[in-house]
PyMOL Python script that loads the backbone (N, CA, C, O; Angstrom):
from pymol import cmd

cmd.read_pdbstr("""\
ATOM      1  N   MET A   1     -19.568   2.015   0.661  1.00  0.00           N
ATOM      2  CA  MET A   1     -19.736   2.656  -0.770  1.00  0.00           C
ATOM      3  C   MET A   1     -19.680   4.227  -0.306  1.00  0.00           C
ATOM      4  O   MET A   1     -19.013   5.056  -0.925  1.00  0.00           O
ATOM      5  N   GLN A   2     -20.258   4.460   0.559  1.00  0.00           N
ATOM      6  CA  GLN A   2     -19.987   5.909   1.013  1.00  0.00           C
ATOM      7  C   GLN A   2     -18.116   6.906   0.827  1.00  0.00           C
ATOM      8  O   GLN A   2     -17.942   8.121   0.741  1.00  0.00           O
ATOM      9  N   VAL A   3     -17.173   5.913   0.826  1.00  0.00           N
ATOM     10  CA  VAL A   3     -16.001   6.654   0.951  1.00  0.00           C
ATOM     11  C   VAL A   3     -15.672   6.088  -1.010  1.00  0.00           C
ATOM     12  O   VAL A   3     -14.991   6.723  -1.816  1.00  0.00           O
ATOM     13  N   PHE A   4     -16.180   5.179  -1.192  1.00  0.00           N
ATOM     14  CA  PHE A   4     -16.023   5.673  -2.839  1.00  0.00           C
ATOM     15  C   PHE A   4     -16.798   6.871  -3.612  1.00  0.00           C
ATOM     16  O   PHE A   4     -16.174   7.630  -4.353  1.00  0.00           O
ATOM     17  N   MET A   5     -17.994   6.979  -3.427  1.00  0.00           N
ATOM     18  CA  MET A   5     -18.950   7.969  -3.621  1.00  0.00           C
ATOM     19  C   MET A   5     -18.246   9.183  -3.616  1.00  0.00           C
ATOM     20  O   MET A   5     -18.062   9.842  -4.639  1.00  0.00           O
ATOM     21  N   ASN A   6     -17.671   9.643  -2.015  1.00  0.00           N
ATOM     22  CA  ASN A   6     -16.785  10.597  -1.857  1.00  0.00           C
ATOM     23  C   ASN A   6     -15.560  10.761  -2.931  1.00  0.00           C
ATOM     24  O   ASN A   6     -15.239  11.772  -3.556  1.00  0.00           O
ATOM     25  N   CYS A   7     -15.202   9.962  -2.944  1.00  0.00           N
ATOM     26  CA  CYS A   7     -13.595   9.936  -3.852  1.00  0.00           C
ATOM     27  C   CYS A   7     -13.996  10.444  -5.493  1.00  0.00           C
ATOM     28  O   CYS A   7     -13.185  11.073  -6.173  1.00  0.00           O
ATOM     29  N   TYR A   8     -15.417  10.048  -6.009  1.00  0.00           N
ATOM     30  CA  TYR A   8     -15.640  10.113  -7.631  1.00  0.00           C
ATOM     31  C   TYR A   8     -16.931  11.613  -7.450  1.00  0.00           C
ATOM     32  O   TYR A   8     -17.457  12.014  -8.488  1.00  0.00           O
ATOM     33  N   MET A   9     -17.210  12.120  -6.437  1.00  0.00           N
ATOM     34  CA  MET A   9     -17.464  13.170  -6.303  1.00  0.00           C
ATOM     35  C   MET A   9     -16.586  14.315  -5.996  1.00  0.00           C
ATOM     36  O   MET A   9     -17.083  15.420  -6.214  1.00  0.00           O
ATOM     37  N   PHE A  10     -15.340  14.277  -5.519  1.00  0.00           N
ATOM     38  CA  PHE A  10     -14.520  15.238  -4.570  1.00  0.00           C
ATOM     39  C   PHE A  10     -13.090  15.040  -5.672  1.00  0.00           C
ATOM     40  O   PHE A  10     -12.025  15.584  -5.382  1.00  0.00           O
ATOM     41  N   ASN A  11     -13.228  14.296  -6.790  1.00  0.00           N
ATOM     42  CA  ASN A  11     -11.928  14.479  -7.767  1.00  0.00           C
ATOM     43  C   ASN A  11     -12.352  14.278  -8.811  1.00  0.00           C
ATOM     44  O   ASN A  11     -13.429  13.723  -9.030  1.00  0.00           O
ATOM     45  N   ALA A  12     -11.479  14.749  -9.746  1.00  0.00           N
ATOM     46  CA  ALA A  12     -11.800  14.491 -11.279  1.00  0.00           C
ATOM     47  C   ALA A  12     -11.609  12.926 -11.786  1.00  0.00           C
ATOM     48  O   ALA A  12     -10.990  12.067 -11.158  1.00  0.00           O
ATOM     49  N   PRO A  13     -12.159  12.773 -12.838  1.00  0.00           N
ATOM     50  CA  PRO A  13     -12.327  11.412 -13.339  1.00  0.00           C
ATOM     51  C   PRO A  13     -11.144  10.989 -13.435  1.00  0.00           C
ATOM     52  O   PRO A  13     -10.761  10.015 -12.787  1.00  0.00           O
ATOM     53  N   ASP A  14     -10.248  11.764 -14.397  1.00  0.00           N
ATOM     54  CA  ASP A  14      -8.705  11.282 -14.936  1.00  0.00           C
ATOM     55  C   ASP A  14      -7.518  11.454 -13.842  1.00  0.00           C
ATOM     56  O   ASP A  14      -6.352  11.275 -14.192  1.00  0.00           O
ATOM     57  N   SER A  15      -7.836  11.795 -12.551  1.00  0.00           N
ATOM     58  CA  SER A  15      -7.130  11.764 -11.241  1.00  0.00           C
ATOM     59  C   SER A  15      -7.139  10.624 -10.923  1.00  0.00           C
ATOM     60  O   SER A  15      -8.089   9.842 -10.981  1.00  0.00           O
ATOM     61  N   GLN A  16      -5.599  10.351 -10.395  1.00  0.00           N
ATOM     62  CA  GLN A  16      -5.162   8.533  -9.600  1.00  0.00           C
ATOM     63  C   GLN A  16      -6.274   8.279  -8.375  1.00  0.00           C
ATOM     64  O   GLN A  16      -6.539   7.126  -8.035  1.00  0.00           O
ATOM     65  N   ILE A  17      -6.939   9.492  -7.702  1.00  0.00           N
ATOM     66  CA  ILE A  17      -7.326   8.766  -6.716  1.00  0.00           C
ATOM     67  C   ILE A  17      -9.058   8.177  -7.380  1.00  0.00           C
ATOM     68  O   ILE A  17      -9.845   7.408  -6.828  1.00  0.00           O
ATOM     69  N   TYR A  18      -9.152   8.684  -8.334  1.00  0.00           N
ATOM     70  CA  TYR A  18     -10.678   8.816  -8.760  1.00  0.00           C
ATOM     71  C   TYR A  18     -10.507   6.852  -9.615  1.00  0.00           C
ATOM     72  O   TYR A  18     -11.278   5.891  -9.614  1.00  0.00           O
ATOM     73  N   LYS A  19      -9.342   7.039 -10.112  1.00  0.00           N
ATOM     74  CA  LYS A  19      -9.105   5.803 -10.930  1.00  0.00           C
ATOM     75  C   LYS A  19      -9.447   4.167  -9.903  1.00  0.00           C
ATOM     76  O   LYS A  19     -10.147   3.156  -9.949  1.00  0.00           O
ATOM     77  N   ASP A  20      -8.006   5.076  -8.731  1.00  0.00           N
ATOM     78  CA  ASP A  20      -7.961   3.792  -7.701  1.00  0.00           C
ATOM     79  C   ASP A  20      -9.383   3.340  -6.712  1.00  0.00           C
ATOM     80  O   ASP A  20      -9.624   2.231  -6.235  1.00  0.00           O
ATOM     81  N   ALA A  21     -10.241   4.679  -6.597  1.00  0.00           N
ATOM     82  CA  ALA A  21     -11.561   4.387  -6.526  1.00  0.00           C
ATOM     83  C   ALA A  21     -12.207   2.914  -7.015  1.00  0.00           C
ATOM     84  O   ALA A  21     -12.530   1.861  -6.464  1.00  0.00           O
ATOM     85  N   LEU A  22     -12.205   3.369  -8.141  1.00  0.00           N
ATOM     86  CA  LEU A  22     -12.940   2.587  -9.560  1.00  0.00           C
ATOM     87  C   LEU A  22     -12.772   1.273  -8.940  1.00  0.00           C
ATOM     88  O   LEU A  22     -13.633   0.604  -8.368  1.00  0.00           O
ATOM     89  N   LEU A  23     -11.403   0.972  -9.158  1.00  0.00           N
ATOM     90  CA  LEU A  23     -10.513  -0.177  -8.950  1.00  0.00           C
ATOM     91  C   LEU A  23     -10.850  -1.089  -7.415  1.00  0.00           C
ATOM     92  O   LEU A  23     -11.091  -2.284  -7.247  1.00  0.00           O
ATOM     93  N   LEU A  24     -10.755  -0.084  -6.558  1.00  0.00           N
ATOM     94  CA  LEU A  24     -11.060  -0.823  -5.326  1.00  0.00           C
ATOM     95  C   LEU A  24     -12.462  -0.980  -4.884  1.00  0.00           C
ATOM     96  O   LEU A  24     -12.712  -1.721  -3.933  1.00  0.00           O
ATOM     97  N   GLN A  25     -13.560  -0.224  -5.614  1.00  0.00           N
ATOM     98  CA  GLN A  25     -14.810  -0.618  -5.265  1.00  0.00           C
ATOM     99  C   GLN A  25     -14.931  -1.897  -5.971  1.00  0.00           C
ATOM    100  O   GLN A  25     -15.319  -2.858  -5.307  1.00  0.00           O
ATOM    101  N   ARG A  26     -14.543  -2.131  -7.760  1.00  0.00           N
ATOM    102  CA  ARG A  26     -15.092  -3.329  -8.173  1.00  0.00           C
ATOM    103  C   ARG A  26     -13.969  -4.787  -7.361  1.00  0.00           C
ATOM    104  O   ARG A  26     -14.263  -5.978  -7.461  1.00  0.00           O
ATOM    105  N   HIS A  27     -13.190  -4.451  -6.893  1.00  0.00           N
ATOM    106  CA  HIS A  27     -12.800  -5.414  -6.050  1.00  0.00           C
ATOM    107  C   HIS A  27     -13.381  -5.908  -4.911  1.00  0.00           C
ATOM    108  O   HIS A  27     -13.372  -7.120  -4.696  1.00  0.00           O
ATOM    109  N   ALA A  28     -13.930  -5.056  -4.084  1.00  0.00           N
ATOM    110  CA  ALA A  28     -14.897  -5.056  -2.751  1.00  0.00           C
ATOM    111  C   ALA A  28     -16.244  -5.127  -3.355  1.00  0.00           C
ATOM    112  O   ALA A  28     -17.058  -4.688  -2.542  1.00  0.00           O
ATOM    113  N   LEU A  29     -16.888  -5.558  -4.618  1.00  0.00           N
ATOM    114  CA  LEU A  29     -18.260  -5.621  -4.818  1.00  0.00           C
ATOM    115  C   LEU A  29     -17.390  -7.003  -5.224  1.00  0.00           C
ATOM    116  O   LEU A  29     -16.975  -7.183  -4.079  1.00  0.00           O
ATOM    117  N   LYS A  30     -16.963  -7.803  -5.769  1.00  0.00           N
ATOM    118  CA  LYS A  30     -16.328  -8.798  -6.490  1.00  0.00           C
ATOM    119  C   LYS A  30     -16.205  -9.829  -5.033  1.00  0.00           C
ATOM    120  O   LYS A  30     -16.699 -10.908  -4.705  1.00  0.00           O
ATOM    121  N   THR A  31     -15.525  -9.115  -4.572  1.00  0.00           N
ATOM    122  CA  THR A  31     -14.998 -10.244  -2.762  1.00  0.00           C
ATOM    123  C   THR A  31     -16.187 -10.339  -2.497  1.00  0.00           C
ATOM    124  O   THR A  31     -16.470 -11.537  -2.482  1.00  0.00           O
ATOM    125  N   LYS A  32     -17.434  -9.445  -2.179  1.00  0.00           N
ATOM    126  CA  LYS A  32     -18.778  -9.655  -1.630  1.00  0.00           C
ATOM    127  C   LYS A  32     -19.427 -10.621  -2.047  1.00  0.00           C
ATOM    128  O   LYS A  32     -20.073 -11.355  -1.299  1.00  0.00           O
ATOM    129  N   LEU A  33     -19.358 -10.747  -3.180  1.00  0.00           N
ATOM    130  CA  LEU A  33     -20.389 -11.095  -4.851  1.00  0.00           C
ATOM    131  C   LEU A  33     -19.713 -13.069  -3.925  1.00  0.00           C
ATOM    132  O   LEU A  33     -20.346 -14.058  -3.555  1.00  0.00           O
ATOM    133  N   GLU A  34     -18.402 -12.763  -3.932  1.00  0.00           N
ATOM    134  CA  GLU A  34     -17.793 -14.094  -3.653  1.00  0.00           C
ATOM    135  C   GLU A  34     -18.188 -14.656  -2.185  1.00  0.00           C
ATOM    136  O   GLU A  34     -18.724 -15.752  -2.019  1.00  0.00           O
ATOM    137  N   LEU A  35     -17.888 -13.861  -1.259  1.00  0.00           N
ATOM    138  CA  LEU A  35     -18.490 -14.372   0.059  1.00  0.00           C
ATOM    139  C   LEU A  35     -19.801 -14.846   0.394  1.00  0.00           C
ATOM    140  O   LEU A  35     -19.924 -15.655   1.314  1.00  0.00           O
ATOM    141  N   GLU A  36     -20.951 -14.368  -0.350  1.00  0.00           N
ATOM    142  CA  GLU A  36     -22.033 -14.158  -0.224  1.00  0.00           C
ATOM    143  C   GLU A  36     -22.384 -15.745  -0.661  1.00  0.00           C
ATOM    144  O   GLU A  36     -22.839 -16.518   0.182  1.00  0.00           O
ATOM    145  N   ASP A  37     -22.163 -16.120  -1.890  1.00  0.00           N
ATOM    146  CA  ASP A  37     -22.010 -17.382  -2.911  1.00  0.00           C
ATOM    147  C   ASP A  37     -21.138 -19.023  -2.107  1.00  0.00           C
ATOM    148  O   ASP A  37     -21.114 -20.211  -2.429  1.00  0.00           O
ATOM    149  N   ASP A  38     -20.725 -18.459  -1.322  1.00  0.00           N
ATOM    150  CA  ASP A  38     -19.866 -19.498  -0.208  1.00  0.00           C
ATOM    151  C   ASP A  38     -20.686 -19.433   1.227  1.00  0.00           C
ATOM    152  O   ASP A  38     -20.558 -20.316   2.074  1.00  0.00           O
ATOM    153  N   ASN A  39     -21.474 -18.377   1.384  1.00  0.00           N
ATOM    154  CA  ASN A  39     -22.370 -18.633   2.840  1.00  0.00           C
ATOM    155  C   ASN A  39     -21.636 -18.226   4.183  1.00  0.00           C
ATOM    156  O   ASN A  39     -21.959 -18.401   5.357  1.00  0.00           O
ATOM    157  N   TYR A  40     -20.214 -17.448   3.430  1.00  0.00           N
ATOM    158  CA  TYR A  40     -19.545 -17.115   4.554  1.00  0.00           C
ATOM    159  C   TYR A  40     -19.677 -15.645   5.333  1.00  0.00           C
ATOM    160  O   TYR A  40     -20.104 -14.641   4.763  1.00  0.00           O
ATOM    161  N   ALA A  41     -19.367 -15.667   6.326  1.00  0.00           N
ATOM    162  CA  ALA A  41     -19.768 -14.607   7.455  1.00  0.00           C
ATOM    163  C   ALA A  41     -18.391 -14.492   7.837  1.00  0.00           C
ATOM    164  O   ALA A  41     -17.643 -15.384   8.238  1.00  0.00           O
ATOM    165  N   PRO A  42     -18.116 -13.071   7.631  1.00  0.00           N
ATOM    166  CA  PRO A  42     -16.814 -13.098   8.358  1.00  0.00           C
ATOM    167  C   PRO A  42     -16.763 -12.224  10.133  1.00  0.00           C
ATOM    168  O   PRO A  42     -17.711 -11.559  10.552  1.00  0.00           O
ATOM    169  N   ASN A  43     -15.716 -12.404  10.765  1.00  0.00           N
ATOM    170  CA  ASN A  43     -15.833 -11.820  12.542  1.00  0.00           C
ATOM    171  C   ASN A  43     -15.012 -10.154  11.917  1.00  0.00           C
ATOM    172  O   ASN A  43     -13.828  -9.829  12.005  1.00  0.00           O
ATOM    173  N   VAL A  44     -16.248  -9.336  11.275  1.00  0.00           N
ATOM    174  CA  VAL A  44     -15.582  -8.243  11.136  1.00  0.00           C
ATOM    175  C   VAL A  44     -15.083  -7.971  12.383  1.00  0.00           C
ATOM    176  O   VAL A  44     -13.878  -7.721  12.412  1.00  0.00           O
ATOM    177  N   SER A  45     -15.957  -7.943  13.906  1.00  0.00           N
ATOM    178  CA  SER A  45     -14.970  -7.246  14.581  1.00  0.00           C
ATOM    179  C   SER A  45     -13.673  -7.722  15.041  1.00  0.00           C
ATOM    180  O   SER A  45     -12.598  -7.138  15.178  1.00  0.00           O
ATOM    181  N   GLY A  46     -14.033  -8.921  15.245  1.00  0.00           N
ATOM    182  CA  GLY A  46     -12.867  -9.435  15.345  1.00  0.00           C
ATOM    183  C   GLY A  46     -11.188  -9.113  14.764  1.00  0.00           C
ATOM    184  O   GLY A  46     -10.059  -9.034  15.248  1.00  0.00           O
ATOM    185  N   ALA A  47     -11.814  -9.001  13.508  1.00  0.00           N
ATOM    186  CA  ALA A  47     -10.542  -8.544  12.206  1.00  0.00           C
ATOM    187  C   ALA A  47     -10.347  -6.640  12.665  1.00  0.00           C
ATOM    188  O   ALA A  47      -9.246  -6.110  12.521  1.00  0.00           O
ATOM    189  N   VAL A  48     -11.065  -6.164  12.979  1.00  0.00           N
ATOM    190  CA  VAL A  48     -11.065  -4.740  13.434  1.00  0.00           C
ATOM    191  C   VAL A  48     -10.715  -4.557  14.869  1.00  0.00           C
ATOM    192  O   VAL A  48      -9.886  -3.760  15.310  1.00  0.00           O
ATOM    193  N   ARG A  49     -11.303  -5.226  15.410  1.00  0.00           N
ATOM    194  CA  ARG A  49     -10.113  -5.836  16.709  1.00  0.00           C
ATOM    195  C   ARG A  49      -8.685  -5.790  16.740  1.00  0.00           C
ATOM    196  O   ARG A  49      -7.915  -5.064  17.369  1.00  0.00           O
ATOM    197  N   GLU A  50      -8.455  -6.919  15.755  1.00  0.00           N
ATOM    198  CA  GLU A  50      -7.133  -7.232  15.733  1.00  0.00           C
ATOM    199  C   GLU A  50      -6.220  -6.254  14.868  1.00  0.00           C
ATOM    200  O   GLU A  50      -5.031  -6.097  15.143  1.00  0.00           O
ATOM    201  N   ILE A  51      -6.797  -5.657  13.887  1.00  0.00           N
ATOM    202  CA  ILE A  51      -6.172  -4.350  12.884  1.00  0.00           C
ATOM    203  C   ILE A  51      -5.434  -3.103  14.221  1.00  0.00           C
ATOM    204  O   ILE A  51      -4.285  -2.667  14.278  1.00  0.00           O
ATOM    205  N   LEU A  52      -6.668  -2.810  15.183  1.00  0.00           N
ATOM    206  CA  LEU A  52      -6.416  -1.639  16.103  1.00  0.00           C
ATOM    207  C   LEU A  52      -5.865  -2.304  17.274  1.00  0.00           C
ATOM    208  O   LEU A  52      -5.695  -1.544  18.227  1.00  0.00           O
ATOM    209  N   THR A  53      -5.476  -3.764  17.494  1.00  0.00           N
ATOM    210  CA  THR A  53      -4.352  -3.942  18.224  1.00  0.00           C
ATOM    211  C   THR A  53      -3.312  -3.815  17.896  1.00  0.00           C
ATOM    212  O   THR A  53      -2.462  -3.481  18.722  1.00  0.00           O
ATOM    213  N   SER A  54      -2.981  -4.035  16.561  1.00  0.00           N
ATOM    214  CA  SER A  54      -2.112  -4.363  16.099  1.00  0.00           C
ATOM    215  C   SER A  54      -1.146  -2.596  15.848  1.00  0.00           C
ATOM    216  O   SER A  54      -0.075  -2.127  16.236  1.00  0.00           O
ATOM    217  N   ILE A  55      -1.896  -2.289  15.293  1.00  0.00           N
ATOM    218  CA  ILE A  55      -1.803  -0.494  15.098  1.00  0.00           C
ATOM    219  C   ILE A  55      -1.417   0.150  16.552  1.00  0.00           C
ATOM    220  O   ILE A  55      -0.380   0.814  16.551  1.00  0.00           O
ATOM    221  N   PHE A  56      -2.101   0.039  17.762  1.00  0.00           N
ATOM    222  CA  PHE A  56      -1.716   0.450  18.897  1.00  0.00           C
ATOM    223  C   PHE A  56      -0.190   0.017  19.228  1.00  0.00           C
ATOM    224  O   PHE A  56       0.682   0.745  19.703  1.00  0.00           O
ATOM    225  N   THR A  57      -0.077  -1.401  18.848  1.00  0.00           N
ATOM    226  CA  THR A  57       1.354  -1.894  19.569  1.00  0.00           C
ATOM    227  C   THR A  57       2.533  -1.557  18.841  1.00  0.00           C
ATOM    228  O   THR A  57       3.688  -1.726  19.230  1.00  0.00           O
ATOM    229  N   SER A  58       2.095  -0.985  17.569  1.00  0.00           N
ATOM    230  CA  SER A  58       3.122  -0.439  16.736  1.00  0.00           C
ATOM    231  C   SER A  58       3.689   0.891  17.128  1.00  0.00           C
ATOM    232  O   SER A  58       4.844   1.301  17.241  1.00  0.00           O
ATOM    233  N   LEU A  59       2.174   1.589  17.349  1.00  0.00           N
ATOM    234  CA  LEU A  59       2.483   3.071  17.996  1.00  0.00           C
ATOM    235  C   LEU A  59       3.414   2.841  19.474  1.00  0.00           C
ATOM    236  O   LEU A  59       4.479   3.340  19.839  1.00  0.00           O
ATOM    237  N   TYR A  60       2.681   2.061  19.984  1.00  0.00           N
ATOM    238  CA  TYR A  60       3.005   1.811  21.506  1.00  0.00           C
ATOM    239  C   TYR A  60       4.849   1.597  21.345  1.00  0.00           C
ATOM    240  O   TYR A  60       5.568   2.229  22.120  1.00  0.00           O
ATOM    241  N   ASN A  61       5.337   0.874  20.522  1.00  0.00           N
ATOM    242  CA  ASN A  61       6.705   0.327  20.689  1.00  0.00           C
ATOM    243  C   ASN A  61       7.493   1.231  19.610  1.00  0.00           C
ATOM    244  O   ASN A  61       8.607   0.826  19.278  1.00  0.00           O
ATOM    245  N   HIS A  62       7.080   2.238  19.126  1.00  0.00           N
ATOM    246  CA  HIS A  62       8.033   2.462  18.488  1.00  0.00           C
ATOM    247  C   HIS A  62       9.056   3.403  18.943  1.00  0.00           C
ATOM    248  O   HIS A  62       8.796   4.221  19.825  1.00  0.00           O
ATOM    249  N   GLN A  63      10.383   3.320  18.301  1.00  0.00           N
ATOM    250  CA  GLN A  63      11.139   4.331  19.344  1.00  0.00           C
ATOM    251  C   GLN A  63      11.682   5.094  18.311  1.00  0.00           C
ATOM    252  O   GLN A  63      11.315   4.837  17.164  1.00  0.00           O
ATOM    253  N   ASP A  64      12.757   6.280  18.572  1.00  0.00           N
ATOM    254  CA  ASP A  64      13.529   7.244  18.286  1.00  0.00           C
ATOM    255  C   ASP A  64      14.774   6.759  17.632  1.00  0.00           C
ATOM    256  O   ASP A  64      14.846   5.538  17.489  1.00  0.00           O
ATOM    257  N   GLU A  65      15.762   7.476  17.211  1.00  0.00           N
ATOM    258  CA  GLU A  65      17.065   6.725  16.907  1.00  0.00           C
ATOM    259  C   GLU A  65      17.876   6.205  17.649  1.00  0.00           C
ATOM    260  O   GLU A  65      18.738   5.353  17.435  1.00  0.00           O
ATOM    261  N   GLU A  66      17.418   7.039  19.030  1.00  0.00           N
ATOM    262  CA  GLU A  66      18.317   6.555  20.307  1.00  0.00           C
ATOM    263  C   GLU A  66      17.867   4.980  21.318  1.00  0.00           C
ATOM    264  O   GLU A  66      18.241   4.577  22.419  1.00  0.00           O
ATOM    265  N   GLY A  67      16.987   4.480  20.368  1.00  0.00           N
ATOM    266  CA  GLY A  67      16.140   3.772  21.025  1.00  0.00           C
ATOM    267  C   GLY A  67      15.109   3.534  22.007  1.00  0.00           C
ATOM    268  O   GLY A  67      14.604   2.541  22.531  1.00  0.00           O
ATOM    269  N   ARG A  68      14.925   5.194  22.097  1.00  0.00           N
ATOM    270  CA  ARG A  68      13.858   5.919  23.382  1.00  0.00           C
ATOM    271  C   ARG A  68      12.470   5.510  22.744  1.00  0.00           C
ATOM    272  O   ARG A  68      12.164   6.177  21.755  1.00  0.00           O
ATOM    273  N   CYS A  69      11.580   4.533  23.135  1.00  0.00           N
ATOM    274  CA  CYS A  69      10.110   4.816  22.993  1.00  0.00           C
ATOM    275  C   CYS A  69       9.448   5.851  23.155  1.00  0.00           C
ATOM    276  O   CYS A  69       9.328   6.162  24.340  1.00  0.00           O
ATOM    277  N   TYR A  70       8.887   6.625  22.314  1.00  0.00           N
ATOM    278  CA  TYR A  70       8.039   7.654  21.997  1.00  0.00           C
ATOM    279  C   TYR A  70       7.059   7.996  22.962  1.00  0.00           C
ATOM    280  O   TYR A  70       7.168   9.151  23.374  1.00  0.00           O
ATOM    281  N   THR A  71       6.319   7.461  23.345  1.00  0.00           N
ATOM    282  CA  THR A  71       5.274   6.792  24.732  1.00  0.00           C
ATOM    283  C   THR A  71       6.202   7.085  25.873  1.00  0.00           C
ATOM    284  O   THR A  71       5.612   7.898  26.583  1.00  0.00           O
ATOM    285  N   ASP A  72       7.403   6.801  26.395  1.00  0.00           N
ATOM    286  CA  ASP A  72       7.981   6.680  26.981  1.00  0.00           C
ATOM    287  C   ASP A  72       7.722   8.557  27.788  1.00  0.00           C
ATOM    288  O   ASP A  72       7.644   8.735  29.004  1.00  0.00           O
ATOM    289  N   THR A  73       7.657   9.426  26.987  1.00  0.00           N
ATOM    290  CA  THR A  73       7.466  10.903  27.809  1.00  0.00           C
ATOM    291  C   THR A  73       6.297  11.013  28.103  1.00  0.00           C
ATOM    292  O   THR A  73       6.060  11.949  28.867  1.00  0.00           O
ATOM    293  N   MET A  74       5.119  10.172  27.664  1.00  0.00           N
ATOM    294  CA  MET A  74       4.002  10.416  28.355  1.00  0.00           C
ATOM    295  C   MET A  74       3.884   9.732  30.099  1.00  0.00           C
ATOM    296  O   MET A  74       3.284  10.136  31.095  1.00  0.00           O
ATOM    297  N   ALA A  75       4.766   8.542  29.845  1.00  0.00           N
ATOM    298  CA  ALA A  75       5.211   8.323  31.413  1.00  0.00           C
ATOM    299  C   ALA A  75       5.420   9.035  32.543  1.00  0.00           C
ATOM    300  O   ALA A  75       5.345   8.830  33.755  1.00  0.00           O
ATOM    301  N   GLU A  76       5.770  10.145  31.646  1.00  0.00           N
ATOM    302  CA  GLU A  76       6.676  11.137  32.854  1.00  0.00           C
ATOM    303  C   GLU A  76       5.638  12.363  32.613  1.00  0.00           C
ATOM    304  O   GLU A  76       6.309  13.384  32.769  1.00  0.00           O
ATOM    305  N   LEU A  77       4.691  12.613  32.392  1.00  0.00           N
ATOM    306  CA  LEU A  77       3.660  13.004  32.552  1.00  0.00           C
ATOM    307  C   LEU A  77       3.046  13.245  33.867  1.00  0.00           C
ATOM    308  O   LEU A  77       2.364  12.317  34.302  1.00  0.00           O
ATOM    309  N   PRO A  78       3.160  14.411  34.660  1.00  0.00           N
ATOM    310  CA  PRO A  78       2.310  14.526  36.435  1.00  0.00           C
ATOM    311  C   PRO A  78       0.610  14.452  35.948  1.00  0.00           C
ATOM    312  O   PRO A  78      -0.142  14.793  35.034  1.00  0.00           O
ATOM    313  N   ASP A  79       0.627  13.726  37.311  1.00  0.00           N
ATOM    314  CA  ASP A  79      -1.098  13.191  37.197  1.00  0.00           C
ATOM    315  C   ASP A  79      -2.243  14.530  36.794  1.00  0.00           C
ATOM    316  O   ASP A  79      -3.368  14.549  36.295  1.00  0.00           O
ATOM    317  N   PHE A  80      -1.268  15.614  37.312  1.00  0.00           N
ATOM    318  CA  PHE A  80      -2.104  16.844  37.271  1.00  0.00           C
ATOM    319  C   PHE A  80      -1.171  17.882  37.368  1.00  0.00           C
ATOM    320  O   PHE A  80      -0.104  17.579  37.902  1.00  0.00           O
ATOM    321  N   ASP A  81      -1.349  19.305  36.889  1.00  0.00           N
ATOM    322  CA  ASP A  81      -0.726  20.536  36.984  1.00  0.00           C
ATOM    323  C   ASP A  81      -0.846  21.155  38.124  1.00  0.00           C
ATOM    324  O   ASP A  81      -1.926  21.118  38.713  1.00  0.00           O
ATOM    325  N   GLU A  82       0.094  21.745  38.575  1.00  0.00           N
ATOM    326  CA  GLU A  82      -0.097  23.034  40.052  1.00  0.00           C
ATOM    327  C   GLU A  82      -0.142  24.165  39.306  1.00  0.00           C
ATOM    328  O   GLU A  82       0.792  24.410  38.543  1.00  0.00           O
ATOM    329  N   ILE A  83      -1.290  25.067  39.421  1.00  0.00           N
ATOM    330  CA  ILE A  83      -1.148  26.270  39.302  1.00  0.00           C
ATOM    331  C   ILE A  83      -1.655  27.242  40.277  1.00  0.00           C
ATOM    332  O   ILE A  83      -2.728  27.213  40.879  1.00  0.00           O
ATOM    333  N   GLU A  84      -0.499  28.304  40.349  1.00  0.00           N
ATOM    334  CA  GLU A  84      -0.667  29.098  41.818  1.00  0.00           C
ATOM    335  C   GLU A  84      -1.041  27.851  42.974  1.00  0.00           C
ATOM    336  O   GLU A  84      -1.677  28.235  43.955  1.00  0.00           O
ATOM    337  N   GLY A  85      -0.895  27.257  42.945  1.00  0.00           N
ATOM    338  CA  GLY A  85      -1.008  26.062  44.177  1.00  0.00           C
ATOM    339  C   GLY A  85      -2.397  25.122  44.006  1.00  0.00           C
ATOM    340  O   GLY A  85      -3.020  24.589  44.924  1.00  0.00           O
ATOM    341  N   GLN A  86      -2.570  25.095  43.181  1.00  0.00           N
ATOM    342  CA  GLN A  86      -3.863  24.522  43.076  1.00  0.00           C
ATOM    343  C   GLN A  86      -3.925  23.382  41.986  1.00  0.00           C
ATOM    344  O   GLN A  86      -3.113  23.550  41.077  1.00  0.00           O
ATOM    345  N   LYS A  87      -4.635  22.376  41.897  1.00  0.00           N
ATOM    346  CA  LYS A  87      -4.434  21.485  40.932  1.00  0.00           C
ATOM    347  C   LYS A  87      -5.304  21.777  39.878  1.00  0.00           C
ATOM    348  O   LYS A  87      -5.300  21.081  38.862  1.00  0.00           O
TER     349      LYS A  87
END
""", "prot")
cmd.dss("prot")
cmd.show_as("cartoon", "prot")
cmd.util.cbc("prot")
cmd.orient("prot")
């Protein structure tokens, strides 16, 4: 609800963001009521874990035009930097 309130507070009523927030809030409240009527308790932590895993996998495997994964450059980093002979 705080996200929606921020949209209303920081955007003009005739802006697209404001209108989208109204639509999304209406849909969220309707869905919440439907879930409460069905006595359904969604597995929120499992859903969040699945979403984060999907994002991580997509980012980790994302490739440039040459087929090289962007994360490959991280594997080439040394474990530590040496400056003036010290770690």
